[in-house]
N, C-alpha and C positions, 0 to 999 in steps of 0.2 A: 124639097121642103125640109126645113129643120125645125124640130120642136124643142123649146127651151122652157125651163121653169126655175125660178129662184126659190131656194129652200132656206128659211131662216133658222138660226140656232135658237135654243130655248131662251125665252125672255125677250125675243124680238119678233117683229112681223114685217112682211114685205109691204112697202108703201108705193113704190112706182119704179119705172125704168127711168134713169136719169136723163137719157138723151132725148126722149120724146114725151116724158111725163105720163106715159100709159100706165094705168093702175091694174091692168090685167096681168096677173102673174104668169100664167102659162100662155105661151105664144107659139105660133107657127110662123116661120120666116122663110122667105125665098131670098137667098143671098145672091147678089149680083156683083158685089164688091166686098172688100174687107170692111167688116162692120164691128164697131165697139158698142157693147151694151153693158151698162152698169146698173146692177140692182141696188136700190136704196132700201136699207132696213132701218127701222127705228125701234127704240125700246118699247116694250109693252108697259102699260100703266097698271100699277097694283095699289091696293089700299092698305093703309095702316089704320086699324080701328082700335081705339082706346076705350076701355070700359072700367067701371068700378061698381060695386054693389049699390052705392048711393052717391049722388052728386054732392051731398053735404060733406063728404069726407075730404074732398079736395078737387083741384083743377088738374085736368090731364091735357098736356100740350104736346103737339107734334103729330097728331093724326091727320090723315088726308090721303090724296092720291099722288103717287110719285112714279118716276121712271124706274124700270127694272134695274137692279144692281146698284142703286144709289144708296149711300149711307145717310141715314136720317137720325135726328136726335128726338127722343121722347122724354118728357119731363113731368114730374108730379109736384104740384104746389099743395102742401098739406093745409087743411083748414085748422084753426086754433085747437080744436078739441080732439083731433085725430092724428095718428102717427102712421106714416107709410112704412109697411114691412117689406115690400118687394113685389115682384110680378109673379103671376100664377105659374110661370115656367121655372121659378126658382131664382131668377136673377134679381139682385137687390140694388143694382146701380141706379142712381138718380142724380143727374140725368143719365140716360142710357143711349148708346149708339146702336142702331140696328141696320143691317144690310137687307134691303128689300129684294126678295127673289120670288115672292108670291103674295097673294092677299094674306094678311096676317092680323090677328087680333091679340092684343095684350091686355090682360086684366090686372089692374092695380089692387093690391090687398092692403087693407087698413085695419087698425085697431084703435080703440079709444085710448087717449094719452093717460087718462086717469080712470080708475075703476073703483066701484064701491065695494068695500069689504064689510060685510055685516056679520058680527059675532054676537050670538044670543045664548041665553041660558034657557033650558026647558022649564025652569022655575026659579025666579030671582030670589025667593026665600031660601032656597036650598044651596045656591052658589052663584058666584059672580064671574063675569068674563071680561076680557080686555082685548083690544086689537082692532076694533071697528074704525073705519075711516075711509078717506079717499086716498088711493094708493096709485102711484105712477106705474104704468105698464111694465111688467116684468120685474118689479122690485120685490124683495123678500122682506116680509114683516113677521113679527112674533105675535101669535095669539095664545092666550092662556085662560085656563078655567081654574077657579079656586073655590073649593067647597066650604060652606059654612059649618059651624059646629053641629055634630050629629048627622052630617050628610057626607057623601063621598062622590067623587067624579067617576063616571063609568066610561064614557067615550064621546067622541064627536060624531056627528051625523054621517060621516064618511067611514066610520068604523075604527079610526085611529084612537088608541087608548092612552096616548101620552097627553097629559093635561096641558103641557106647554110645548109648543112646536113652531117651526118656521114654515111659512106659506109663501110661495111665489105667485103673485097675482097677475093673471093675464086676461081676466074678464071680471065682470061683476060676479061676486061670489058671496055665498052665505054659509056660515058654520053655526051649528047649534050644539052646545055642550049639554050632555045628559047627566044629571045628578040624581042620586037615589038616597033614600033614608038609610042610615046605618042600621044594621040588624044586630040584635044582641041575643045571646042565648040566656034564657032565664032558667035557672036551676032551682027547683023548690026542694028544700031540705026539711024534712020533718023531724021533730024531736022525739 
């Protein structure tokens, strides 16, 4: 009696013996003549799962179940208000080709195409500011603070002491300019 077993390589599994369709992998045979047995292996099925933080950001295309070692394309269609930045593994290609060797999850990263920049004064009677508006993602804009007479600019809410500066906007952001009353030394002179 001869014992045989078909051992698949990674990514494949045994389906049957071709000659008789038997699906039992390990077999015991009594050979009475020359016998040819062919093991049939088929690729495993693996999943591509596509995710994003919120469906409103865009459509993710290309997820599903596919054979091992196949190359598949995943694609992002951005919605009007959002911009696709890339995948969580650092790849920024869209569309993107992926070779499937295991169950895999791809997370699409998005940002708003336009962000609100709010620039305010801590007291509008003491000083004025400029720069507020809707800003395209990653654009650089100038914000500035100008003190009125008898007041001076101290700093922005993030500690920066330059009254005029460039800001790169990557999210909704607010800046508050702090103004203070000028101080004077009063010297009293007696006659």
